RODO-2510 file (C-alpha; in nm, 4 decimals, decimal comma):
residues 572
     n   res          X          Y          Z
     1     m     0,0000     0,0000     0,0000
     2     k     0,1385     0,3349    -0,1024
     3     r     0,1691     0,5830     0,1827
     4     t     0,1095     0,9581     0,1275
     5     l     0,3326     1,1787     0,3393
     6     p     0,2028     1,5078     0,4846
     7     i     0,3005     1,8226     0,2930
     8     v     0,5339     2,0467     0,4937
     9     l     0,6480     2,3937     0,3857
    10     s     0,9121     2,5602     0,5991
    11     l     0,8943     2,9391     0,6000
    12     a     1,1624     3,1281     0,7913
    13     g     1,1560     2,8891     1,0812
    14     v     0,7761     2,8646     1,0961
    15     c     0,6561     2,5140     1,0116
    16     f     0,3186     2,4689     0,8423
    17     a     0,2117     2,1040     0,8320
    18     q    -0,1154     1,9667     0,7109
    19     g    -0,3691     1,9995     0,9935
    20     a    -0,1233     2,1640     1,2375
    21     p    -0,1244     2,5356     1,3185
    22     a     0,1969     2,7346     1,3287
    23     q     0,3199     2,8509     1,6646
    24     v     0,4078     3,2028     1,5413
    25     s     0,1502     3,4213     1,3658
    26     p     0,2808     3,5517     1,0302
    27     d     0,0782     3,8726     1,0630
    28     d     0,2458     3,9740     1,3865
    29     g     0,3584     4,2906     1,2008
    30     r     0,7263     4,1883     1,2058
    31     t     0,7822     3,8636     1,0158
    32     d     0,8400     3,9252     0,6419
    33     f     0,7905     3,6274     0,4086
    34     t     0,8901     3,8021     0,0850
    35     e     1,2205     3,6227     0,0303
    36     v     1,0992     3,2663     0,0732
    37     f     0,7835     3,3303    -0,1332
    38     q     0,9825     3,4960    -0,4124
    39     r     1,2229     3,1985    -0,4328
    40     a     0,9261     2,9658    -0,4888
    41     l     0,7651     3,2071    -0,7349
    42     d     1,0822     3,2308    -0,9443
    43     t     1,0512     2,8571    -1,0126
    44     g     0,7157     2,9334    -1,1780
    45     h     0,4767     2,8055    -0,9094
    46     l     0,4009     2,9541    -0,5693
    47     r     0,1427     2,7911    -0,3455
    48     i     0,0433     3,0113    -0,0526
    49     p    -0,0299     2,7751     0,2379
    50     g    -0,3630     2,8424     0,3991
    51     d    -0,3960     2,7529     0,7640
    52     p    -0,7133     2,5506     0,8161
    53     l    -0,9679     2,7927     0,9558
    54     g    -1,0941     2,7506     1,3080
    55     a    -1,3849     2,5157     1,3654
    56     g    -1,5734     2,3248     1,6301
    57     a    -1,6508     2,5940     1,8877
    58     r    -1,9924     2,5774     2,0535
    59     i    -2,1476     2,8538     2,2616
    60     t    -2,4743     2,8685     2,4571
    61     p    -2,6317     3,2027     2,5614
    62     v    -2,7721     3,2449     2,9129
    63     l    -3,0814     3,4690     2,9307
    64     e    -3,2249     3,6706     3,2166
    65     n    -3,5137     3,9188     3,1840
    66     g    -3,4844     3,9287     2,8054
    67     s    -3,1093     4,0005     2,7979
    68     i    -2,7998     3,7851     2,7583
    69     t    -2,6090     3,7794     3,0857
    70     s    -2,3346     3,5377     2,9790
    71     l    -2,2224     3,3061     2,7007
    72     r    -2,1254     2,9570     2,8102
    73     l    -1,8344     2,8033     2,6188
    74     d    -1,9365     2,4405     2,5617
    75     s    -1,6476     2,3605     2,3275
    76     p    -1,3330     2,5717     2,2605
    77     g    -1,2881     2,4329     1,9086
    78     e    -0,9467     2,4306     1,7403
    79     r    -0,7297     2,6242     1,4950
    80     y    -0,8607     2,9647     1,6105
    81     c    -0,5184     3,1270     1,5895
    82     k    -0,6874     3,4662     1,5610
    83     a    -0,9920     3,5539     1,7676
    84     p    -1,3034     3,4805     1,5555
    85     e    -1,5891     3,7221     1,5031
    86     i    -1,8894     3,6522     1,7280
    87     r    -2,2264     3,7669     1,5943
    88     l    -2,5622     3,7104     1,7656
    89     e    -2,9147     3,7531     1,6333
    90     g    -3,0719     4,0651     1,7755
    91     d    -2,8778     4,3558     1,9233
    92     a    -2,6469     4,1738     2,1676
    93     q    -2,2703     4,1945     2,1115
    94     a    -1,9827     3,9725     2,2237
    95     a    -1,6126     3,9111     2,1620
    96     a    -1,3963     3,5973     2,1788
    97     e    -1,0585     3,5482     2,3457
    98     i    -0,8094     3,2762     2,2433
    99     d    -0,5170     3,0984     2,4112
   100     a    -0,1688     2,9948     2,2936
   101     n    -0,3061     2,6636     2,1619
   102     c    -0,5352     2,8410     1,9107
   103     r    -0,8511     2,7592     2,1031
   104     i    -1,1236     2,9895     2,2284
   105     s    -1,0623     3,0480     2,5989
   106     a    -1,3516     3,2816     2,6850
   107     i    -1,6476     3,4739     2,5421
   108     r    -1,6951     3,8254     2,6748
   109     v    -2,0419     3,9888     2,6592
   110     i    -2,0131     4,3488     2,5398
   111     s    -2,3861     4,4207     2,5306
   112     g    -2,6604     4,1867     2,6504
   113     g    -2,9246     4,3286     2,4180
   114     s    -3,2949     4,3200     2,4982
   115     g    -3,6225     4,1583     2,4011
   116     y    -3,4989     3,7995     2,3840
   117     t    -3,7649     3,5393     2,4608
   118     t    -3,5618     3,2426     2,3341
   119     p    -3,1845     3,1957     2,3039
   120     p    -3,0650     3,3569     1,9774
   121     r    -2,8538     3,1889     1,7114
   122     i    -2,4804     3,2558     1,7333
   123     f    -2,2481     3,2836     1,4320
   124     i    -1,8740     3,2188     1,4822
   125     t    -1,6640     3,3430     1,1869
   126     p    -1,2919     3,2516     1,1932
   127     h    -1,0276     3,4939     1,0674
   128     p    -0,7235     3,3757     0,8683
   129     r    -0,3629     3,4450     0,9582
   130     c    -0,1887     3,6457     0,6865
   131     y     0,1662     3,6549     0,5451
   132     r     0,3430     3,9904     0,5432
   133     i     0,4942     4,0631     0,2003
   134     s     0,6973     4,3641     0,0827
   135     q     0,6550     4,2831    -0,2875
   136     l     0,6303     3,9732    -0,5060
   137     r     0,7386     4,0174    -0,8687
   138     i     0,5422     3,7934    -1,1074
   139     p     0,7531     3,6273    -1,3824
   140     i     0,6247     3,5221    -1,7265
   141     g     0,3892     3,2243    -1,7126
   142     a     0,3928     3,1912    -1,3333
   143     l     0,1162     3,0389    -1,1233
   144     v     0,0282     3,1756    -0,7786
   145     e    -0,2462     2,9883    -0,5942
   146     g    -0,3790     2,9477    -0,2451
   147     d    -0,6449     2,7768    -0,0385
   148     g    -0,9131     3,0420    -0,0639
   149     f    -0,9676     3,3006     0,2051
   150     s    -0,7463     3,1051     0,4443
   151     s    -0,4465     3,2006     0,2236
   152     c    -0,3965     3,5689     0,2950
   153     l    -0,1288     3,8292     0,2111
   154     i    -0,0827     4,1706     0,3720
   155     p     0,1558     4,4509     0,2587
   156     g     0,4861     4,5114     0,4296
   157     d     0,6031     4,8118     0,2247
   158     a     0,3746     5,1141     0,1920
   159     t     0,5566     5,2363    -0,1215
   160     k     0,5218     4,9219    -0,3370
   161     p     0,2390     4,7192    -0,4892
   162     l     0,2222     4,3876    -0,3080
   163     l     0,1978     4,1855    -0,6344
   164     f     0,3774     4,3403    -0,9338
   165     s     0,4762     4,2532    -1,2894
   166     e     0,6721     4,4422    -1,5551
   167     g     0,6351     4,2998    -1,9049
   168     a     0,5256     3,9576    -1,7790
   169     s     0,2527     3,7685    -1,9675
   170     g     0,0556     3,4479    -1,9374
   171     f     0,0549     3,4322    -1,5581
   172     h    -0,2316     3,3056    -1,3422
   173     l    -0,3356     3,4134    -0,9911
   174     r    -0,6090     3,2206    -0,8171
   175     n    -0,7807     3,1335    -0,4935
   176     f    -0,6309     3,3599    -0,2265
   177     a    -0,7001     3,6851    -0,0407
   178     v    -0,5065     4,0124    -0,0209
   179     e    -0,5831     4,2504     0,2668
   180     g    -0,4515     4,6052     0,2261
   181     r    -0,5548     4,7286     0,5724
   182     r    -0,4778     5,0827     0,4467
   183     l    -0,1046     5,0018     0,4773
   184     s    -0,0195     5,0496     0,1079
   185     d    -0,1395     5,2528    -0,1934
   186     v    -0,1717     4,9752    -0,4553
   187     g    -0,2445     4,6058    -0,4065
   188     m    -0,1711     4,4546    -0,7512
   189     q    -0,0105     4,6347    -1,0461
   190     f     0,0547     4,4665    -1,3825
   191     n     0,2489     4,6677    -1,6427
   192     g     0,3371     4,5979    -2,0001
   193     g     0,7085     4,6353    -2,0752
   194     l     0,8900     4,8547    -2,3237
   195     t     0,8479     4,6074    -2,6089
   196     d     0,5489     4,3915    -2,5130
   197     d     0,2096     4,3945    -2,3408
   198     a     0,1179     4,2370    -2,0138
   199     a    -0,0813     3,9778    -2,2049
   200     r    -0,3013     3,6692    -2,1672
   201     s    -0,3193     3,6563    -1,7899
   202     t    -0,6002     3,5544    -1,5551
   203     l    -0,7139     3,6344    -1,2020
   204     e    -0,9610     3,3868    -1,0557
   205     g    -1,1220     3,3592    -0,7139
   206     i    -0,9249     3,6543    -0,5724
   207     v    -1,0559     3,8615    -0,2804
   208     i    -0,8695     4,1927    -0,2453
   209     t    -0,9623     4,4709    -0,0044
   210     g    -0,8502     4,7870     0,1643
   211     f    -0,5687     4,9557    -0,0351
   212     r    -0,5406     5,3309    -0,0120
   213     q    -0,5637     5,4217    -0,3834
   214     k    -0,6237     5,1162    -0,6054
   215     n    -0,6785     4,7528    -0,5287
   216     i    -0,5835     4,6397    -0,8825
   217     e    -0,4169     4,8377    -1,1627
   218     l    -0,3587     4,7442    -1,5284
   219     n    -0,1245     4,9383    -1,7556
   220     k    -0,0573     4,8471    -2,1187
   221     s    -0,2340     4,5127    -2,0854
   222     y    -0,3900     4,2784    -2,3383
   223     g    -0,6331     3,9911    -2,2929
   224     f    -0,6664     3,9942    -1,9140
   225     v    -0,9572     3,7867    -1,7798
   226     f    -1,0986     3,8380    -1,4291
   227     t    -1,3283     3,5608    -1,3043
   228     n    -1,4983     3,5747    -0,9638
   229     v    -1,2682     3,8539    -0,8459
   230     h    -1,4003     4,0558    -0,5509
   231     s    -1,2372     4,3969    -0,5088
   232     a    -1,3769     4,6085    -0,2270
   233     g    -1,2987     4,8697     0,0360
   234     s    -1,0326     5,0631    -0,1557
   235     g    -0,9715     5,4257    -0,0668
   236     g    -0,9961     5,4937    -0,4412
   237     w    -1,0785     5,2339    -0,7090
   238     g    -1,1503     4,8623    -0,7049
   239     l    -1,0019     4,8155    -1,0556
   240     y    -0,8085     5,0840    -1,2425
   241     l    -0,7259     5,0618    -1,6144
   242     r    -0,4685     5,3359    -1,6526
   243     d    -0,4956     5,5934    -1,9337
   244     g    -0,2881     5,4888    -2,2303
   245     y    -0,3834     5,1522    -2,3599
   246     n    -0,5494     4,8403    -2,2200
   247     n    -0,7062     4,6011    -2,4683
   248     a    -0,9587     4,3165    -2,4447
   249     t    -1,0116     4,3191    -2,0684
   250     q    -1,2899     4,0837    -1,9608
   251     i    -1,4560     4,1093    -1,6184
   252     i    -1,6696     3,7991    -1,5699
   253     s    -1,8634     3,7541    -1,2452
   254     g    -1,7280     3,8818    -0,9134
   255     e    -1,7870     4,2192    -0,7509
   256     y    -1,6312     4,5687    -0,7445
   257     s    -1,8096     4,7315    -0,4548
   258     g    -1,7719     4,9500    -0,1493
   259     n    -1,4775     5,1512    -0,2852
   260     s    -1,4425     5,5155    -0,1863
   261     i    -1,4347     5,6557    -0,5428
   262     g    -1,5495     5,3851    -0,7827
   263     g    -1,5712     5,0224    -0,8784
   264     v    -1,3925     5,0367    -1,2161
   265     y    -1,1989     5,3104    -1,3982
   266     v    -1,1672     5,2504    -1,7749
   267     g    -0,8892     5,4798    -1,8943
   268     s    -0,8588     5,6602    -2,2262
   269     r    -0,7626     5,4556    -2,5352
   270     s    -0,8960     5,1336    -2,3855
   271     i    -1,0295     4,8921    -2,6478
   272     l    -1,2857     4,6125    -2,5962
   273     f    -1,3643     4,6349    -2,2265
   274     h    -1,6283     4,3768    -2,1283
   275     f    -1,8006     4,3915    -1,7876
   276     s    -2,0432     4,1225    -1,6639
   277     s    -2,0209     4,1671    -1,2916
   278     i    -2,1496     4,3642    -0,9907
   279     a    -2,0657     4,7217    -0,8956
   280     e    -2,2528     4,8583    -0,5958
   281     a    -2,2201     5,0905    -0,2968
   282     n    -1,9184     5,2748    -0,4396
   283     g    -1,8630     5,6331    -0,3295
   284     k    -1,9253     5,7935    -0,6690
   285     y    -1,9133     5,5583    -0,9683
   286     g    -1,9950     5,2003    -1,0517
   287     i    -1,7993     5,2292    -1,3789
   288     y    -1,6288     5,5434    -1,5082
   289     y    -1,4822     5,5663    -1,8610
   290     r    -1,2947     5,8261    -2,0648
   291     g    -1,2529     5,8818    -2,4365
   292     p    -1,1052     5,8183    -2,6743
   293     s    -1,1908     5,4524    -2,6192
   294     h    -1,3586     5,1909    -2,8337
   295     g    -1,5933     4,8997    -2,7762
   296     i    -1,7159     4,9158    -2,4155
   297     l    -1,9658     4,6354    -2,3510
   298     i    -2,1640     4,6139    -2,0263
   299     d    -2,3743     4,2983    -2,0410
   300     n    -2,5646     4,1128    -1,7676
   301     a    -2,4236     4,3452    -1,5034
   302     y    -2,5735     4,4690    -1,1763
   303     f    -2,5480     4,8227    -1,0371
   304     e    -2,6868     4,9388    -0,7052
   305     a    -2,6475     5,2317    -0,4654
   306     n    -2,3461     5,3959    -0,6282
   307     g    -2,3038     5,7619    -0,5355
   308     r    -2,3536     5,9454    -0,2084
   309     d    -2,5318     6,2612    -0,0980
   310     g    -2,7049     6,3016    -0,4339
   311     q    -2,3800     6,2819    -0,6310
   312     g    -2,2652     5,9987    -0,8515
   313     w    -2,3690     5,7499    -1,1171
   314     d    -2,3798     5,3767    -1,1753
   315     l    -2,2219     5,4465    -1,5164
   316     r    -2,0410     5,7685    -1,6106
   317     g    -1,8868     5,8563    -1,9457
   318     e    -1,6787     6,1727    -1,9074
   319     y    -1,6549     6,4515    -2,1636
   320     n    -1,2977     6,4831    -2,2835
   321     d    -1,2746     6,6280    -2,6358
   322     y    -1,5314     6,6446    -2,9179
   323     d    -1,2657     6,5112    -3,1556
   324     k    -1,1808     6,2185    -2,9273
   325     p    -1,5058     6,0448    -2,8280
   326     t    -1,5636     5,6971    -2,6988
   327     r    -1,6933     5,4912    -2,9916
   328     g    -1,9231     5,1969    -2,9443
   329     l    -2,0877     5,1743    -2,6005
   330     t    -2,3335     4,8881    -2,5490
   331     v    -2,5298     4,8453    -2,2262
   332     r    -2,7701     4,5524    -2,2311
   333     n    -2,9466     4,3059    -1,9998
   334     t    -2,8309     4,5095    -1,7006
   335     l    -3,0118     4,6082    -1,3823
   336     f    -2,9810     4,9608    -1,2377
   337     n    -3,0845     5,0445    -0,8832
   338     s    -2,9260     5,3796    -0,8104
   339     a    -2,9720     5,5614    -0,4808
   340     h    -2,8423     5,8921    -0,3450
   341     a    -2,7252     5,9514    -0,7018
   342     e    -2,7992     6,1852    -0,9905
   343     g    -2,9032     5,8939    -1,2078
   344     a    -2,8272     5,5481    -1,3319
   345     a    -2,6029     5,6672    -1,6160
   346     f    -2,4691     5,9946    -1,7569
   347     l    -2,3023     5,9527    -2,0947
   348     e    -2,0953     6,2289    -2,2560
   349     n    -1,8540     6,2360    -2,5505
   350     t    -1,9831     5,8977    -2,6723
   351     v    -2,1038     5,7959    -3,0184
   352     d    -2,2708     5,4757    -3,1409
   353     i    -2,4620     5,3988    -2,8195
   354     e    -2,6937     5,1024    -2,7688
   355     l    -2,9114     5,0771    -2,4577
   356     s    -3,1148     4,7587    -2,4823
   357     h    -3,3258     4,5436    -2,2506
   358     n    -3,2028     4,6997    -1,9278
   359     t    -3,4125     4,7280    -1,6124
   360     g    -3,4451     5,0021    -1,3528
   361     m    -3,5656     4,9159    -1,0050
   362     p    -3,7990     5,1476    -0,8124
   363     p    -3,5708     5,4088    -0,6575
   364     m    -3,4674     5,3654    -0,2985
   365     l    -3,4497     5,7441    -0,2774
   366     g    -3,5239     6,0275    -0,5174
   367     m    -3,7758     6,0686    -0,7982
   368     p    -3,8121     5,8873    -1,1291
   369     f    -3,6114     6,0580    -1,4048
   370     t    -3,3529     6,1220    -1,1310
   371     a    -3,2837     5,8065    -0,9348
   372     n    -3,2909     5,5697    -1,2314
   373     s    -3,2435     5,7688    -1,5506
   374     l    -3,0100     5,7372    -1,8467
   375     r    -2,8949     6,0878    -1,9400
   376     i    -2,7309     6,1589    -2,2746
   377     g    -2,4957     6,4595    -2,2507
   378     k    -2,2838     6,6706    -2,4838
   379     g    -2,0776     6,5168    -2,7589
   380     s    -2,2977     6,2050    -2,7810
   381     g    -2,4891     6,0681    -3,0801
   382     m    -2,5995     5,7678    -3,2888
   383     l    -2,8279     5,6438    -3,0126
   384     r    -3,0345     5,3253    -3,0171
   385     v    -3,2859     5,2695    -2,7347
   386     d    -3,4586     4,9335    -2,7216
   387     g    -3,6807     4,7633    -2,4644
   388     n    -3,5604     4,9237    -2,1393
   389     t    -3,8064     4,8670    -1,8534
   390     s    -3,8628     5,1217    -1,5740
   391     l    -3,5796     5,3348    -1,7100
   392     s    -3,6179     5,6755    -1,8705
   393     v    -3,3788     5,7923    -2,1403
   394     a    -3,3458     6,1691    -2,1610
   395     n    -3,1115     6,4487    -2,2577
   396     t    -2,9561     6,6709    -1,9930
   397     a    -3,2618     6,8983    -2,0003
   398     g    -3,4815     6,6021    -1,9090
   399     t    -3,6486     6,5814    -2,2504
   400     h    -3,7181     6,2235    -2,3489
   401     i    -3,5203     6,0951    -2,6459
   402     h    -3,7221     5,9246    -2,9202
   403     t    -3,5395     5,7114    -3,1732
   404     e    -3,6386     5,5045    -3,4711
   405     i    -3,6408     5,1390    -3,3677
   406     p    -3,5265     4,8723    -3,6146
   407     p    -3,7541     4,5756    -3,6947
   408     g    -3,7680     4,2813    -3,4557
   409     t    -3,7087     4,4839    -3,1407
   410     q    -3,9255     4,6522    -2,8794
   411     s    -4,0142     5,0183    -2,8731
   412     l    -4,0829     5,2519    -2,5831
   413     f    -4,3618     5,5061    -2,5487
   414     t    -4,2847     5,7598    -2,2780
   415     s    -4,4386     6,0923    -2,1780
   416     e    -4,2076     6,3757    -2,0861
   417     l    -4,3845     6,5460    -1,7935
   418     p    -4,5360     6,4300    -1,4638
   419     s    -4,9101     6,4465    -1,4136
   420     r    -5,1499     6,4816    -1,1224
   421     i    -5,4816     6,2973    -1,0963
   422     a    -5,7383     6,4261    -0,8446
   423     l    -5,9379     6,1455    -0,6777
   424     p    -6,3080     6,1752    -0,5873
   425     p    -6,3998     6,2468    -0,2262
   426     g    -6,5534     5,9040    -0,1600
   427     s    -6,3647     5,5895    -0,0734
   428     g    -6,3134     5,2329    -0,1894
   429     a    -6,3612     5,0492    -0,5172
   430     a    -6,6935     5,2242    -0,5819
   431     n    -6,4934     5,5338    -0,6750
   432     i    -6,2494     5,3951    -0,9279
   433     t    -6,0902     5,6575    -1,1514
   434     t    -5,9599     5,5551    -1,4932
   435     v    -5,6618     5,7261    -1,6563
   436     s    -5,6452     5,6233    -2,0221
   437     r    -5,3733     5,6498    -2,2778
   438     k    -5,4109     5,5626    -2,6465
   439     v    -5,1119     5,4350    -2,8406
   440     a    -5,1123     5,3624    -3,2120
   441     v    -4,9532     5,0218    -3,2747
   442     p    -4,8726     4,9984    -3,6478
   443     s    -4,7580     4,6367    -3,6228
   444     g    -4,7011     4,3646    -3,3676
   445     h    -4,8820     4,3752    -3,0356
   446     m    -4,8649     4,5265    -2,6907
   447     v    -4,6814     4,3244    -2,4286
   448     g    -4,6946     4,5558    -2,1284
   449     a    -4,7250     4,8997    -1,9750
   450     g    -4,6330     5,0753    -1,6517
   451     v    -4,5944     5,4098    -1,4760
   452     w    -4,4362     5,5616    -1,1650
   453     m    -4,7003     5,6668    -0,9097
   454     r    -4,7262     5,8116    -0,5621
   455     t    -4,9965     5,9696    -0,3463
   456     d    -4,9992     6,3199    -0,2018
   457     t    -5,0638     6,1658     0,1406
   458     g    -5,2094     5,8440     0,2749
   459     t    -5,2644     5,5315     0,0662
   460     a    -5,4410     5,4371    -0,2554
   461     s    -5,4679     5,1361    -0,4862
   462     a    -5,3719     5,1116    -0,8531
   463     w    -5,3407     4,8584    -1,1336
   464     v    -5,2949     4,8504    -1,5118
   465     e    -5,5285     4,7269    -1,7862
   466     i    -5,4558     4,6777    -2,1569
   467     a    -5,6988     4,6465    -2,4504
   468     d    -5,6939     4,7108    -2,8247
   469     t    -5,9339     4,7195    -3,1209
   470     v    -5,8927     4,3509    -3,2091
   471     s    -5,8463     4,1840    -2,8715
   472     s    -6,0990     4,1298    -2,5998
   473     y    -6,0726     4,3696    -2,3075
   474     t    -5,8413     4,2397    -2,0352
   475     g    -6,0762     4,3877    -1,7773
   476     t    -6,0942     4,4438    -1,4050
   477     l    -6,1281     4,0780    -1,3090
   478     v    -5,8053     3,9874    -1,4891
   479     n    -5,5926     4,2747    -1,3628
   480     q    -5,7324     4,3782    -1,0261
   481     p    -5,5598     4,0880    -0,8430
   482     h    -5,2357     4,2608    -0,9442
   483     r    -5,3284     4,5897    -0,7796
   484     q    -5,0654     4,7580    -0,5653
   485     t    -5,0942     4,9811    -0,2611
   486     l    -4,9435     5,3260    -0,3140
   487     g    -4,8017     5,5653    -0,0557
   488     p    -4,6198     5,9010    -0,0659
   489     e    -4,3012     5,7405    -0,2080
   490     w    -4,2646     5,6797    -0,5818
   491     q    -4,3534     5,3243    -0,6850
   492     w    -4,3432     5,1424    -1,0204
   493     v    -4,6801     4,9908    -1,1219
   494     s    -4,6871     4,7736    -1,4353
   495     m    -4,8619     4,4889    -1,6137
   496     n    -4,7512     4,2405    -1,8800
   497     v    -5,0654     4,1316    -2,0649
   498     a    -5,0216     4,0845    -2,4392
   499     t    -5,2930     4,1843    -2,6826
   500     d    -5,3617     3,9817    -2,9940
   501     a    -5,0937     3,9963    -3,2645
   502     d    -5,2219     4,1677    -3,5754
   503     a    -5,0434     4,3332    -3,8641
   504     k    -5,3212     4,5901    -3,9217
   505     l    -5,3138     4,9381    -3,7770
   506     k    -5,4972     4,9412    -3,4464
   507     t    -5,5223     5,1536    -3,1351
   508     t    -5,4319     5,0190    -2,7942
   509     n    -5,5781     5,1574    -2,4729
   510     v    -5,3631     5,1519    -2,1616
   511     n    -5,5835     5,2147    -1,8577
   512     f    -5,4462     5,2946    -1,5146
   513     r    -5,7163     5,2248    -1,2540
   514     l    -5,6996     5,4197    -0,9272
   515     y    -5,8913     5,4604    -0,6011
   516     r    -5,8200     5,5903    -0,2545
   517     n    -5,8144     5,3271     0,0211
   518     d    -6,0868     5,3269     0,2844
   519     g    -6,0161     5,5809     0,5581
   520     s    -5,7278     5,7378     0,3670
   521     e    -5,6761     6,1148     0,3387
   522     t    -5,5449     6,0815    -0,0170
   523     k    -5,6660     6,3578    -0,2483
   524     a    -5,4504     6,2954    -0,5576
   525     i    -5,2099     6,0569    -0,7268
   526     y    -4,9020     6,1808    -0,9121
   527     f    -4,7813     6,0164    -1,2343
   528     r    -4,4389     6,0136    -1,3908
   529     a    -4,2989     5,8503    -1,7052
   530     p    -4,5821     5,6214    -1,8220
   531     i    -4,4364     5,3636    -2,0599
   532     a    -4,5832     5,1027    -2,2956
   533     w    -4,3732     4,8436    -2,4742
   534     r    -4,4489     4,6177    -2,7681
   535     d    -4,3192     4,3528    -3,0039
   536     i    -4,2622     4,4519    -3,3651
   537     a    -4,3623     4,2078    -3,6351
   538     g    -4,2383     4,4110    -3,9305
   539     t    -4,0915     4,7451    -4,0287
   540     p    -4,2408     4,9965    -3,7856
   541     a    -4,4198     5,3046    -3,9052
   542     r    -4,3633     5,6361    -3,7303
   543     k    -4,5172     5,6300    -3,3843
   544     t    -4,8122     5,8447    -3,2770
   545     i    -4,8964     5,9086    -2,9152
   546     q    -5,2136     6,0686    -2,7847
   547     s    -5,2383     6,2559    -2,4585
   548     f    -5,3611     6,1242    -2,1266
   549     s    -5,7272     6,1607    -2,0451
   550     a    -5,8888     6,0867    -1,7130
   551     t    -6,2540     5,9877    -1,6907
   552     p    -6,4696     5,8322    -1,4195
   553     s    -6,5272     5,4607    -1,4606
   554     e    -6,8736     5,3137    -1,5193
   555     t    -6,8787     5,1969    -1,1580
   556     r    -6,7924     5,5402    -1,0278
   557     r    -7,0654     5,7132    -1,2305
   558     t    -7,3301     5,5352    -1,0266
   559     n    -7,1920     5,6883    -0,7070
   560     t    -7,0740     6,0400    -0,7931
   561     s    -7,1910     6,3319    -1,0001
   562     e    -7,1598     6,3266    -1,3797
   563     g    -6,9828     6,6610    -1,3799
   564     h    -6,6614     6,5477    -1,2118
   565     s    -6,3409     6,5446    -1,4187
   566     a    -5,9794     6,4753    -1,3268
   567     t    -5,7155     6,7433    -1,3805
   568     l    -5,3601     6,7155    -1,5127
   569     p    -5,1315     6,9936    -1,3856
   570     s    -4,7817     6,9880    -1,5269
   571     k    -4,5927     6,9017    -1,2076
   572     p    -4,6651     6,8077    -0,8470
***
């Protein structure tokens, strides 16, 4: 029988054996592992040993009068060479203490919390030990790999990137963590040399956090692929493509979030930048790009809560020079959920733009046309807008942009100004008000409609109905189960109910049904950006849109006077 010996790596007198913790912590702030790691890396393959994370601890809370008075340590576990994080359900707080044998020795209650009727669940999260590195220089074709988050590097020289290459290509970094801890400006920097690019390299399963200026920087790179890379907590940028030239950079999965300035900076003269990832909760930008660049593709991405204090964008294209625009920006299949920001996207100095099949979520803060809007600024042109749901597309003055839509796509019908609908003084479903909009559909059929709504005060109910000249009316019984309750905050109300397909010219009615809830003080409902979308079966004719009209429903006429009419002021 063949016997497998345990793997042992000796690092500067500290022995790491399979299943056995080291007796000296590498992140004691003094031990530098640069030399021994660099020797292994120069052979072409560096494996960063990951200490097995702590496990096995069990803790039981002791309650008295709804608060936690103590936490009983039933089992100290093992391999807790750094004190783990202790988190309890509710508002209680606690901290762990460890001994020299890497076991939990005590649990200290910081705050007992209140309102506990049963013992809460306790979550014990181990922390890895990290290796202090001044700088590792990556050679051509090298492989650096670890054991996930348990393999951790921290910077030992504030003036140098922790991982660095100059002219190297074809290297691969995977499955380890890098913690900046605000000790250094740049975490990883990969430069092309004087005669060649930094080419054909991959980063996979990397977690990098907390560098003062940039977590990752590319300069004169070609064909870099980032897969499941998580770059967060930088004092500047999660990923920075320096001005000059970076070609064919692909960002696939992962996350670029929680950075003080932005998730990703795409520098001037970048070519073929592809982003299919997450960028959220960055200080100002999800993605920022500068011209002249070419071929920026954002596909199946997710943006949320970028920008603070009303400033910032999920996507920002900066004006640089009319003669040096960004050419070819495509944003498709992407979700925007901006908050505290001027809008979802603000595009300047960009030509040949396609915005297709993107979605805007109801704003967490702000108004429609502000919280989730796509603004087209100076120096931009050749715009195609196609099938974007709950997103408005407007110029910097707020005027909606209409474009000719090619066959086989969807088209948008959007009004430019908000409206106000006065509700009758009664209450309940007996006082339903109907707000109708007529849309000429030259071909194809309606597939849905929606609008932003809010009340002046109190609550109301609303839903959407769709009918056309050749289909049977969808009616109250079909749509009323989809009604939504409105309040004073803006809310998106929509319905996807297709009418019959027909190639003949027909008129489609989109009816928004409204009533105040029983006992509510609501006097009016405000509208913003009503939209209808359709399929196109052939070459579309020029669109015609008729104005809103508000009339009492048949049900309401039996309960209120015939003379009542709803009004439509220009703005709430």
